[in-house]
C-alpha positions in Angstrom: 139.7 101.9 56.4 141.8 98.8 57.7 140.1 95.3 57.9 138.7 94.7 61.3 140.7 92.2 63.2 138.7 88.8 63.8 138.0 88.3 67.8 140.5 85.8 69.0 138.9 82.3 70.4 139.6 80.9 73.9 142.0 78.3 73.8 140.8 76.0 75.8 137.1 76.1 73.9 139.1 76.1 70.5 141.1 72.6 71.9 138.0 71.4 73.0 135.5 72.3 69.5 137.7 72.4 66.8 136.4 74.7 64.2 133.1 73.2 62.6 133.0 72.6 58.6 131.4 75.0 56.2 130.0 72.0 54.5 128.8 68.1 55.0 131.0 65.4 55.1 131.8 63.6 51.7 128.8 61.4 51.2 126.3 63.2 53.5 123.7 65.6 53.4 123.7 68.7 55.1 121.0 67.5 57.5 122.9 64.3 58.2 126.4 66.2 59.0 124.6 68.4 61.3 122.5 65.4 63.2 126.0 63.7 63.5 127.5 66.6 65.1 124.6 67.3 67.5 124.1 63.5 68.2 128.1 63.4 69.4 127.6 66.6 70.9 130.5 68.2 68.9 128.0 70.8 67.5 128.7 74.5 68.6 125.5 76.7 69.7 125.2 80.3 69.3 122.9 81.9 71.4 121.9 85.6 70.5 120.8 87.4 73.8 122.1 86.8 77.0 119.5 87.9 79.0 116.9 85.7 81.2 116.3 83.3 78.4 119.5 83.0 76.7 122.0 82.6 79.7 120.3 79.6 81.5 120.3 77.8 77.6 123.8 78.7 77.4 124.6 77.4 80.6 122.2 74.3 79.9 124.1 73.5 76.8 127.4 74.1 78.2 126.7 71.4 80.8 126.0 68.4 78.5 129.4 69.1 77.2 128.2 71.5 73.8 130.7 74.3 73.5 128.4 77.6 73.6 129.3 81.0 71.8 126.9 83.4 73.9 126.1 86.7 71.8 125.1 89.9 73.1 125.7 93.9 71.7 125.8 94.8 75.5 129.2 95.1 76.0 129.3 94.7 80.2 127.3 91.4 79.9 129.9 90.0 77.4 132.9 91.5 79.6 131.2 90.0 82.9 130.4 86.2 81.2 134.0 86.0 80.4 135.0 87.0 83.5 133.0 83.9 84.9 130.4 86.6 86.5 126.9 86.7 86.7 124.5 89.3 86.5 121.3 87.8 87.0 120.7 87.1 90.6 118.9 83.8 90.4 121.9 82.6 88.1 124.9 81.7 90.1 128.1 82.7 89.2 129.5 79.4 90.0 127.5 77.8 86.9 129.3 80.3 84.8 132.8 80.1 85.9 132.7 76.3 85.8 131.6 76.5 82.0 134.0 79.2 81.7 137.0 76.8 82.9 135.7 73.9 80.9 136.1 75.8 78.0 132.7 75.4 77.0 131.3 79.1 76.9 132.5 82.1 75.4 130.7 85.7 75.3 131.1 88.1 72.2 129.7 91.2 70.8 131.1 90.2 67.1 128.7 88.9 64.7 131.6 86.9 63.1 131.6 84.1 66.1 128.4 83.0 65.0 129.3 81.9 61.9 131.4 78.9 63.4 128.2 77.7 65.4 126.1 74.8 64.1 123.1 76.1 65.8 121.8 79.4 66.5 119.2 80.3 69.0 117.6 83.6 68.9 116.3 84.8 72.5 115.8 88.5 71.9 112.9 90.7 73.4 109.7 91.4 71.6 107.9 93.9 73.1 105.2 95.9 72.4 105.2 99.9 70.3 103.6 102.5 72.3 100.2 101.9 70.2 100.3 98.2 71.9 101.3 96.7 68.2 104.0 94.0 68.0 107.7 95.6 67.8 109.3 92.7 65.7 112.7 95.0 65.6 114.9 92.9 67.6 114.0 89.7 65.4 114.7 91.8 62.2 117.9 93.5 63.2 118.7 90.0 64.7 117.9 88.3 61.2 119.8 91.0 59.2 122.9 90.5 61.4 122.7 86.7 60.6 122.1 87.2 56.9 125.5 88.8 56.8 127.2 85.7 58.5 125.1 82.7 57.8 126.7 79.8 56.0 125.5 76.1 54.8 124.2 73.7 57.0 123.4 76.0 60.3 120.2 75.2 62.0 118.6 78.4 63.4 115.7 78.4 66.2 114.0 81.9 67.4 113.0 81.3 70.8 111.4 84.9 71.0 107.5 84.8 71.9 105.4 86.3 68.9 102.3 85.9 66.7 101.9 82.9 64.7 103.7 83.3 61.2 106.4 85.3 62.3 109.1 82.7 61.7 108.1 81.9 58.1 107.2 85.5 57.1 109.4 87.8 58.8 112.6 85.6 59.8 113.1 83.5 56.5 112.7 86.0 54.2 115.3 88.2 55.9 117.5 85.4 56.4 117.2 84.3 52.6 118.9 87.5 51.8 122.0 85.8 52.3 121.3 84.1 48.8 120.8 80.6 50.7 117.3 79.0 50.8 115.8 77.7 54.0 115.0 73.9 54.1 117.9 73.4 51.6 121.1 75.2 52.7 120.1 75.9 56.2 117.2 75.1 58.6 114.9 76.9 60.1 112.6 76.6 63.7 110.8 78.1 66.6 110.7 76.8 70.3 109.4 79.1 72.6 111.1 79.9 75.8 109.5 79.0 78.8 111.4 80.5 81.5 110.2 81.3 84.7 112.8 83.5 86.4 113.6 82.2 90.2 111.2 79.1 90.0 113.1 76.7 92.1 110.9 73.7 91.1 111.3 74.2 87.1 114.3 75.3 85.5 115.3 75.3 81.9 116.1 71.1 81.4 113.1 69.9 83.5 110.5 71.8 81.1 109.3 70.2 78.1 110.4 71.9 75.0 107.7 72.5 72.6 109.4 72.4 69.0 108.1 73.2 65.3 110.2 73.1 62.2 109.9 74.6 58.9 109.8 71.1 57.1 110.5 67.6 58.6 114.4 68.1 58.3 114.4 71.4 60.6 112.1 69.7 62.7 114.1 66.6 63.5 117.2 68.6 63.9 115.8 71.0 66.5 114.0 67.7 68.1 117.7 66.5 68.4 119.5 69.4 69.6 117.1 70.1 72.5 116.8 66.2 73.5 120.1 66.7 74.6 119.5 69.2 77.4 115.7 68.8 78.5 114.0 66.5 79.8 111.4 66.1 77.0 110.7 67.6 73.4 107.1 68.1 72.1 107.4 68.2 68.6 104.7 69.9 66.8 103.7 70.2 62.9 104.5 73.8 62.1 106.4 76.6 63.3 103.3 78.2 63.4 101.8 75.8 65.8 104.5 76.1 67.9 104.3 79.9 68.1 100.6 79.6 68.9 101.3 77.2 71.7 103.1 80.0 73.6 100.7 82.6 72.9 97.9 80.2 74.0 99.8 79.6 77.2 100.1 83.0 78.3 96.7 84.4 77.0 95.2 81.7 79.5 97.2 83.1 82.1 96.4 86.4 81.1 92.5 86.0 81.2 92.4 83.8 84.5 94.1 86.7 86.1 91.7 89.1 84.9 88.9 87.1 86.0 90.4 87.3 89.7 91.0 90.9 89.6 87.4 91.7 88.7 86.1 89.0 91.2 88.2 90.9 93.8 86.8 94.1 92.8 83.1 92.8 93.4 84.1 90.7 96.7 85.5 93.8 98.0 81.7 95.8 97.6 80.5 92.7 99.4 82.8 92.6 102.1 84.2 89.4 100.9 88.1 88.9 100.8 89.1 87.4 97.6 92.3 85.7 99.1 90.2 83.7 101.4 87.7 82.8 98.6 90.8 81.7 96.5 92.6 79.6 99.4 89.2 77.7 100.0 88.5 76.9 96.6 91.8 75.4 95.4 91.1 72.5 97.8 89.0 71.2 95.0 91.2 68.6 93.7 89.6 69.0 90.2 87.9 71.9 87.8 89.8 74.5 89.3 93.1 76.3 89.2 94.3 79.1 91.6 95.0 82.3 90.2 95.9 85.1 91.7 95.1 89.1 91.8 97.5 91.8 91.8 98.6 95.7 91.0 99.0 95.0 87.6 100.5 92.7 85.3 104.0 92.3 84.8 106.9 90.4 83.2 108.3 89.5 79.8 105.2 87.5 78.7 101.7 88.0 80.0 101.2 91.7 79.4 102.2 91.6 76.4 102.0 88.2 74.3 98.1 88.3 74.1 98.1 91.7 72.1 100.2 90.0 69.8 97.5 87.4 68.9 94.7 90.4 68.6 97.1 92.0 66.4 97.4 89.3 63.7 93.8 87.9 64.3 93.2 91.4 62.6 94.3 90.4 59.2 92.0 87.3 59.3 89.1 89.5 60.3 88.7 87.9 63.2 87.5 89.7 66.8 89.4 88.7 70.3 86.9 90.4 72.2 87.5 88.0 75.4 91.3 88.8 74.9 90.6 92.4 74.8 88.6 92.5 77.6 91.0 90.5 79.6 93.6 93.1 78.8 91.7 95.9 79.5 91.0 94.8 83.1 94.5 93.9 83.9 96.0 97.4 82.4 93.2 99.0 84.7 94.0 97.6 88.1 97.3 100.1 88.6 94.6 102.9 88.9 92.2 101.0 91.3 95.1 100.6 93.7 95.9 104.1 93.3 92.5 105.0 94.1 92.3 102.3 97.0 95.4 104.3 98.4 93.5 107.9 97.9 90.9 106.6 99.5 92.5 105.0 102.5 94.7 108.2 103.2 91.3 110.4 103.1 89.5 108.1 105.3 92.1 107.1 107.7 94.7 110.0 107.9 92.4 112.7 106.7 95.1 113.1 104.1 95.1 113.5 100.4 97.7 112.3 98.0 99.0 115.4 96.6 102.1 116.4 99.0 101.9 112.6 100.9 104.9 110.5 101.3 104.3 107.0 99.9 106.9 103.9 100.2 106.5 101.7 97.0 107.5 98.0 98.5 109.0 96.0 95.5 109.8 97.4 92.3 110.2 93.8 90.7 107.6 92.5 88.5 107.2 89.3 90.9 108.4 88.2 94.1 112.3 87.4 94.6 114.1 87.9 91.4 115.7 91.0 90.4 113.3 91.4 87.0 111.7 94.7 86.5 110.3 93.9 82.7 106.9 95.3 82.6 106.6 95.9 86.4 103.4 97.5 87.4 105.1 99.2 90.4 106.5 101.7 88.0 103.0 102.6 86.3 102.1 102.9 89.8 104.4 105.1 90.6 104.1 107.4 87.6 100.0 107.4 88.8 101.2 108.5 92.2 103.2 111.4 91.2 100.7 112.5 88.7 98.3 113.2 91.7 101.2 114.9 93.5 102.4 112.2 95.5 106.2 111.8 96.8 107.4 108.4 96.0 110.3 106.5 97.2 110.8 102.5 97.2 112.3 99.8 99.0 113.3 96.6 96.7 115.8 94.2 98.5 116.8 92.6 94.8 116.5 96.1 93.1 119.3 98.3 94.7 118.7 101.1 91.6 116.3 101.1 88.8 117.8 100.7 85.7 116.7 102.5 82.5 113.4 101.1 80.9 111.6 101.9 77.7 108.2 102.8 79.0 109.4 105.1 82.6 112.9 106.0 81.6 112.5 109.1 84.3 112.8 106.5 87.2 116.1 105.6 86.2 118.8 106.0 88.9 116.4 105.8 91.4 117.8 104.4 94.8 115.8 101.9 97.5 115.9 103.5 100.5 117.8 101.8 103.7 115.2 99.6 105.5 114.2 100.6 109.0 111.1 101.2 111.4 112.1 104.8 111.7 112.2 105.2 107.7 108.7 103.4 107.7 107.2 105.6 109.9 108.1 108.5 108.1 105.8 107.8 105.2 102.0 108.2 105.0 101.4 105.1 103.6 103.5 102.1 102.3 102.1 100.4 99.2 103.0 96.9 98.7 103.5 95.7 95.2 105.6 93.0 95.4 105.7 90.5 98.1 109.4 89.6 98.1 110.2 87.1 101.0 113.2 88.1 102.6 110.9 92.0 103.7 110.0 91.9 107.2 106.0 92.1 107.2 105.4 91.9 110.7 108.0 95.2 111.6 106.3 96.4 108.7 103.2 96.6 109.9 104.4 97.6 113.8 105.8 100.7 112.2 104.0 102.1 109.4 100.9 104.5 109.8 99.2 102.9 106.7 99.6 99.5 104.7 98.0 99.0 101.2 98.8 95.2 100.2 98.1 94.5 97.0 99.3 90.8 97.3 98.0 89.4 100.6 101.5 89.6 101.9 100.7 90.2 105.4 97.9 87.7 105.6 99.5 85.7 108.4 100.7 89.2 110.6 98.6 90.2 113.6 97.2 93.7 112.9 96.6 95.3 116.0 96.3 98.9 115.1 94.6 98.0 112.2 96.7 100.1 109.3 96.7 97.2 106.6 94.0 97.5 103.7 94.0 94.9 101.2 93.7 96.7 97.6 
């Protein structure tokens, strides 16, 4: 077979960022040489995974003058990035085009392009298996790929959320298959991503960055690198500590969401509105933080991360009863919502779920984003259709449901066109995501029945009594 031709570098990028030396300058150690390149912003940054975490990170480095190679196995993403286009709603194409025009951003699906990088940041998914155990296949496959192109003097940083020990127990041994030694020939660190897609107040560069290195030199280099682009780095003693920080953040949220979900069920039996309770409670200036109930957990972190720790804790023969209980409560919420919808149909419309037409309002996992990862809407659709309902959806940000790991059967379904006449044709509308762009007043006027899981209709007069909180 003929040898594959190497990918051609972009001319502008090549002019701005000369190819890094494979070894240190004379008289300098590998760490010193890399630190000098980072400090001068001459280091090339490679980012594996151009999704909701990797792409904002790439743009942040490019905005500070670093040449960035974005690696992704999806050829459509690579093509769109190289054309200066965005495929994520809250990331403007103008920012990508600007980085491209400056010669500071290129995308590639060729692993050899990462050999030129001085620092490689890994931003790949860490989902769960069907048995709710960690699925590290993306990290393992990425590490295997990097082991084949690794060169001396590179800094490798894992950003994917995972259990404590992944960096040194999983990533390091696979990279060592290159024949090089971590801490001597290359440097290894962990710095958890803290992205909140669509958050207008906190972005990649304004959120403090936790950094833990595999040894002092790796820690110093990783802190120096991220310190070029973020407001503040937060050094911790090890990669395991950094891994534990991210899990702690998301377990905290999962447990508190489970608490308010349980309180919602209790207060509903008492005739008390949980939303009113929370609004009043959060006026206390100390000792309380507001969390809100919902139809289930969604997103790439909160539904998944707690189970990474519970799985790892078994190795140490430690029970995580509190975390597991929170998981049980949160994963039970979709069934509670379906039961509430069935009861409302029965009592108000004298109709069962079988054969009922249901409109799901919102399939994104949270408001105002086009992100469907782990969205509870898909579980709701599954449960409703299992009971014989016919389900359509409307989402202004997701015109077509993409293929997902857990619910491939919904791939290709299209959002219905929004109109009062269309809404009136459904037996019930289930608000699963409270997008700001939706006309909730028009919805309440037109719908026969509204099941509101997000308190989205709180400011809308309900003169016909069609809204049910669930």
